[in-house]
Every structure is written in C-alpha cells, then in structure tokens.
C-alpha positions in Angstrom: 130.1 93.4 127.0 126.6 93.4 128.5 124.4 90.4 127.7 121.5 91.0 125.3 118.2 90.7 127.1 115.2 89.9 124.8 111.7 90.6 126.0 109.8 87.5 127.2 106.9 87.0 124.8 104.9 85.3 127.6 105.5 88.0 130.1 102.6 90.5 130.5 103.2 94.0 129.2 102.2 96.4 132.0 102.5 99.6 130.0 99.2 101.3 129.7 97.8 102.7 126.4 97.6 106.5 126.2 94.1 106.2 124.5 91.3 103.7 124.0 93.0 100.6 122.5 92.2 100.1 118.8 89.8 97.2 118.2 91.5 94.1 116.8 88.5 92.3 115.4 88.7 94.0 111.9 92.2 92.7 111.4 91.1 89.2 112.6 88.2 89.2 110.2 90.5 90.2 107.3 92.8 87.2 107.9 89.8 84.9 108.3 88.5 86.3 105.0 91.8 85.5 103.3 91.4 81.9 104.7 87.9 81.7 103.3 89.1 83.0 99.9 91.8 80.3 99.9 89.1 77.7 100.7 87.0 78.9 97.7 89.9 78.5 95.3 90.0 75.4 93.0 92.0 72.6 94.6 94.5 72.8 91.8 95.4 76.4 92.8 95.7 75.8 96.5 99.1 75.2 98.2 98.4 71.8 99.7 95.0 70.6 101.0 92.1 73.1 100.7 91.7 73.3 104.5 95.4 73.9 105.2 95.5 77.7 105.1 92.1 78.3 106.9 93.1 75.9 109.7 96.5 77.5 110.0 95.0 81.0 110.3 92.5 79.9 113.0 95.2 78.0 114.9 97.3 81.1 115.0 94.6 83.7 115.6 92.8 81.7 118.4 95.8 81.8 120.8 96.6 85.4 119.7 93.1 86.5 120.8 93.6 84.9 124.2 97.1 86.3 124.7 95.8 89.8 123.8 93.5 89.7 126.7 96.3 88.6 128.9 98.4 91.5 127.6 101.1 89.2 126.2 101.6 91.7 123.4 105.0 90.4 122.3 103.5 86.9 121.8 100.5 88.3 120.0 102.9 90.2 117.6 104.8 87.0 116.8 101.6 85.0 116.1 100.3 87.9 114.0 103.4 88.1 111.9 103.3 84.3 111.4 99.6 84.3 110.4 100.2 87.1 107.8 103.3 85.4 106.5 101.3 82.2 106.0 98.6 83.8 104.0 101.1 85.9 102.0 103.1 82.8 100.9 99.9 80.9 100.1 98.6 83.8 98.0 101.9 84.0 96.0 101.9 80.2 95.4 98.2 80.3 94.2 99.0 83.2 91.9 101.9 81.2 90.4 99.6 78.2 89.9 97.0 80.5 88.3 99.6 81.8 85.8 100.7 78.2 85.0 97.0 77.3 84.5 96.5 80.1 82.0 99.6 79.2 80.1 99.0 75.5 80.0 95.2 75.7 79.5 94.6 73.2 82.3 91.9 75.3 83.9 88.5 76.3 82.4 87.9 80.0 81.6 85.3 80.3 84.3 87.5 78.9 87.0 90.4 81.1 85.9 88.2 84.2 86.1 86.8 83.3 89.5 90.3 82.5 90.8 91.8 85.8 89.6 88.9 87.7 91.3 89.4 85.9 94.5 93.2 86.4 94.5 92.7 90.1 93.8 90.5 90.4 96.9 93.0 88.4 98.9 95.8 90.7 97.7 93.9 93.7 99.3 93.3 92.0 102.6 96.8 90.6 102.9 98.6 93.9 102.3 96.1 95.9 104.4 97.1 93.5 107.2 100.8 94.1 106.6 100.4 97.9 106.7 98.3 97.7 109.8 100.8 95.4 111.5 104.0 97.3 110.6 103.1 101.0 110.6 104.5 102.9 113.6 105.5 99.7 115.4 102.1 98.0 115.2 98.7 98.6 116.8 100.0 98.2 120.4 102.7 100.8 119.9 100.2 103.2 118.3 98.0 102.8 121.3 100.8 103.7 123.6 101.6 106.8 121.6 98.2 108.3 121.9 98.0 110.6 118.9 99.4 109.3 115.6 102.1 111.8 114.4 104.8 109.6 112.9 104.6 106.5 110.7 105.2 105.1 107.3 102.2 106.8 105.8 101.1 110.5 105.9 97.3 110.3 106.5 95.3 113.5 105.9 94.4 113.8 109.6 98.1 114.2 110.4 98.3 117.4 108.4 95.6 119.2 110.4 96.5 122.0 112.8 96.4 120.9 116.4 93.6 123.4 117.1 91.5 122.1 114.2 92.1 118.5 115.3 91.0 119.4 118.8 87.9 121.2 117.5 87.0 118.2 115.5 87.5 115.9 118.4 90.4 114.2 116.7 93.3 115.3 118.9 94.0 111.6 119.7 93.4 110.3 116.2 95.2 107.2 115.1 94.7 105.1 112.0 92.6 101.9 112.3 92.4 98.9 110.2 89.8 100.4 107.8 92.3 103.2 107.0 94.9 100.7 106.0 92.3 98.7 104.1 91.3 101.8 102.1 95.0 102.4 101.4 95.4 98.8 100.2 92.3 99.0 98.0 93.5 102.2 96.3 96.9 100.6 95.7 95.2 97.6 94.0 92.9 99.7 91.8 94.9 102.8 91.0 98.3 101.1 91.4 99.4 104.1 93.5 98.5 105.9 96.7 95.8 108.5 96.4 95.3 110.7 99.5 98.0 109.0 101.6 101.6 109.7 100.7 104.2 107.0 101.5 107.2 108.0 103.6 109.0 104.8 104.5 111.1 102.7 102.2 109.7 99.4 103.4 106.2 100.7 102.8 107.2 101.7 99.2 108.5 98.2 98.6 105.4 96.6 99.9 103.1 98.9 97.8 105.1 98.1 94.7 104.8 94.4 95.4 101.0 94.7 96.0 100.5 96.8 92.8 102.5 94.2 90.8 100.3 91.3 92.1 97.2 93.3 91.4 98.4 94.1 87.9 99.2 90.5 87.3 95.7 89.3 88.4 93.9 92.0 86.4 96.1 91.2 83.3 95.0 87.6 83.6 91.3 88.7 83.8 91.8 90.9 80.7 93.6 88.2 78.8 90.9 85.6 79.5 88.1 88.0 78.7 89.7 88.7 75.3 90.0 85.0 74.6 86.3 84.5 75.6 85.2 87.3 73.3 
C-alpha cells in the first residue's frame, strides 16, 4: 500500500494561473467587516471579550496575506477556513444570546433592534465568504481553470454561448467576491436564490442555514417592533 502524501502547506505552489488572479481584498474586507460588527455588538451578546473576534480575524488574515504573496496557497486556504469558521461560530453564539435576551427581557428594545440588524449584516458577509471560499475549489483553483464553467452555482454568464461571451469580452469570466456577496444578499432578503440556481448539495445546505438565520433575525426585529408599537 502506497503511503499517503499530503501537500506541504508551507511549500510554494508553482502552478501558474490561467488568467489574471482574482483580487483577494474584497474577501478580506468582508471578514474585517464581520469583526467590526462583532465589536459593535453589546458586550452581553459577544462570545467572550469584545475584542476577541476582531483580534482573531486580524491575527489569521495578516499571515494569510503574506503567505498569499509567497504563493503558499495551501496555508492560505487553511487560514482562510479557520477565519471564516471563527466568525461563523461567533455569529451563531451571538444569535443565541440575542434570542435569550428577547425571551428574558434582559436587553433594552433599542439594543435588541440594533443587535438584530448587525447580525443580519454579519450573516450576509459570513455566508458570502463561505460561498467564495468553497465554490469550484476556492479562488486559487478558479484562477487555474481560466474560465468558470463548473461549480456549485449556475451564474448567468455561464449560460452564454461561447461566441457571445467572446464578443462581450467575457470568455475568461469567473465569479468574484461581489458575485457571491450578491448571492448571499438575495438569500438573506428573498430567502431563496434569484438569478443564480444552486447545483451542489453542500451549497443548498449552506443557503438553507443562511436563510434560517436571516429569518430568525428578521422575526426578532418584527417581534420587537410589534411590542414597541
């Protein structure tokens, strides 16, 4: 039996992208935004000290940015998954604290409304990050493929005829973070995909989870608004 050889996360990946690499800064800004949202939450709704999540995000994204330049893509992927997992767990814990605060009346109506709005925004940014990180193997794999023809989501550009894509200058089109942010925003507002059908089972599970969290936060907003009126 041949031994299993795992890729060294600190070894440079010498494979060259088939197109201009996708910019990573929108995804970094999204996770930093989640950290800022967590910092703006009341202390009673934060999982631990107020500074814990923002510091953890910065501590993970800083080395990831350096390793990206060194082409240690495997290490960047590990740090990226870790950062997204941290903010996801923090968001779920904060939502649980928010529901508890609503039921026990330990939070003022104003703080509950503000917290629900912040968590709704955080929900969009977190799941946009997951879709961007997971679809078609992640951003680095999408760069290596050149044109995006296969993935968990069927974007409208993928349905265009090759001649039309070439005429539009989109023959090497591949989704960027804004495309996944738009998908996540639609999921949180319409509770379903709009112009982007979902093909993969893991994507369907994530979208159901995102819609459920969005529905819970909006239900809290509606319940508190009714009580105020």
